[in-house]
N, C-alpha and C positions, 0 to 999 in steps of 0.2 A: 635696531636692525642695521641701519646705515652706519651709525657711529661705532658699533661693535665690529664692523667689517664683515658681518654675516651675509650681507647682500651688496651687490654692485648695481648702481642705477645709472642709466644713460638718459640723455635729454632728447626728446622727440619733438623738436620745434620745426626745423627747416624742411621745406619741400620745394620742388621746382616752382619758381614763380612766387615763392613766399619765404625768402630767406631773411633778409634784414627787415622786410615788410611783413611781419608776422600776422598783421590783421587781415592780410589777403589770403590766408591759408584756406584750403578747401578739403582737407582730410575729413571726410564725412563720418559722423557717428549718429545713428538713428536709434531712438528709444524703442525697445522691444521688450515689454514686460519689465523684469527687474534688471535688465542689462542694456548697455549701449552696444550696437553692432557697428564695427569699424571697417571701412574699406578705403582704398587708396594706398599711398606710401609716403615715407619720409626719406630724406637724403642728408648726407654729411653728418650722420649720427656717430659721434665719437665713441669708440670702444664698445659699440653695441654688441659685437660678437663675444664680449666678456660679461655682458650685463645680465643680471637676473630679472631686473624690472626696468621699465621705462616710465618716466613722467612726461606726458605729452599733451599737446594742445590739439583739440579736435573741434570741428564746427558742428554744433547741434541746432543752429537756427540761422536763417538768413534775414530775419526781421531786424529793422533798426540799423544803427551805425555798425560799421564793420567790426568794431571791438566787441559789440554785443553778439551773443550767440556763439561765443567761444567757451568751451569747457576744458577744465584741467583734470586729467585722469591719470591713474596709476595702472600700468599694464604689466601683467605677469608674462615674461617673455617665453614661458613654456606653453602659453595658450595656443591651441590649434589654430592654424590659419596664418601664422607669422613666418615669413621667409626673410633671411638676412643674407646680404651679399656684400663682401668687402670691396672697398675702392682703393686702388693703389695710388698713392700721392706722387707728386713730382720728386719727393725725396725718397721714393721707393718704400714708403711705409704703408701700413694697411690699417691705420687706426680709425678710418672712416668707413661707414657702411651705408648701403641702401636697405631700407626695411619695408617689406611689403605686407599689407594687411588684407586678408581675404575672408570677409565675414567673421572677424575676430570679436568675440563676445567679452565685454568688460562689465563686471557686476557694478551696479550703481553704488555699492558700498566702497568702490575704489574711486569714486568721484571726490575731488578735493574742492571744498567750497560748494557753492550752488551751481546747478546746471545753467548754462548760458552766461555765467558770471566768472569765468576763469581768468579774465583779463587782469583783474586786480591782483590775483595770486601771481600771475606771470610777471607783471611789472615789478612787484616786490622782489621776486627772485632774480630778475635781470639786473636790478640795481645792485644787489649783492654780488652777482656773478661778474659784472663789469668791474667792480672794485677788486675782486680777486685777479681777474685777467690783467688789470692795470697795475698789478704788483711789479716792482722793479726787479724781481728775481731773475727773469730771463736776461734783462739788460745787464745785470751785475755778472751773470755767468758769461755773457758775451764779452763784457769788459775784461773779466779775468783772463779769458783766452787772448784777447787783444794785447793785454799787458805782457804776455809772453814774448811779444815782438818789440818790447821796449828797446829803443835805440835813439841816439841823438837826432838822427835823420827824421824820425817820425814823432819826436817828443811833442811837438806843437799839436799835431793832429790827435794824438792820444789824449793830450790834456783837454782838448775841446770835447772829445767824447765823454771824458770823465765829468765835465761840467754838465753835459746833457743828462747823464745818468743821475748825477746828484740832484738836478732839477726834477727829474721824474720821481726820485725817492722822496723829496720834500713834498711834491704835489700829492703823492700817494698817502703820505702820513696825514696831510691836511684833510684830504677827502675821507680817509678812514675815520678820523676824529669826528668829522661832521656827520658821517653816516651812522655812527653809533651814539650820536647825541640824542637824548630823549625826544627832542622836537623833530628829529629826522632831517637828514640832509637832502638837498635837491637831486633828483635822479640825473639831471643834466651833468652834474659834476662827475659822476662815475662814468658816464658816456664819454666825456672829454678825456678822462684819464685812460680809458681803453685805447683811444686813438693815440694819445701821447706815448703810451708804453709801446705800442706797435711801431710807431715812427722812430722811437729811440733805439729799439732793438735793431731795426733795419739800418739805421745810421752807423751803429757800432759794428755790425757785421759787414757793411759795405767797406768800412775802414779796414777791418780785419782781412777781408778778401784782397784788397788792393795792396796792403802792406805785406801780406804773406806771399803774394805773387803765385808762382807755380806750386809752391809748397802748400797752398790752401787746400788742395784736393787730397793731400796725404793723410792717411788714417793713422792716428797715434796708437801706441801699444796700450793694451788693456781695454780696447773697444771704445775709447772715448770718441765722441762725435767729431768728425773733422770739420774744418771751416765750411766747406761746400755743402755738407749735409745740414749744418745749422742754418746756413744762408737760404737753402731751399725750403727748409721747414718754416722759416720766418715768413715765407711768401705763400703758405698754404692757403 
């Protein structure tokens, strides 16, 4: 269904007070017969307004460590009780949403893994996600835009940014190889890669903004993102 493109999924992890610290989430799901009943809401859900399904973390128990009592569920976004509201970003985009759950019933057959034991599923997914986010694709796109400003005056700075992008690319390839090793690569590697990718993109776009000067805010023909919009998107 996902691979064929017949359905779009969004990720329901973050909520106020539980963004990077997922173990502190409080989106409650109470067992009622053959369903889990969800209340509360999620925030910063990317492309939720286009999604058919959400895979989400919900708290089903408060016993034990914070990582215990978290379950991983699949939610049909047509289920009654779901309200979505777009969030406008600093780059004037609307790819993020708030999602509200009001007595939303999720059949137990949509539970992934065991109840209260969704943390293992989540950490496995996050490791793969961080690898994808740590891809040098955005940095290479930003570098290509920067290279349009090639000039002797800026050659040294452009060369330095190329070195940083090359470093990111090499790091990505090393982590990707480790992640797909049968023995499994350490999750910390992909976490570091995500940070490195973000910082590299910011470095390249900072250079592009300064080199382009007043022209940084001009929009190119064909609807290509201008420097300023890319710059703002990188700080979302």
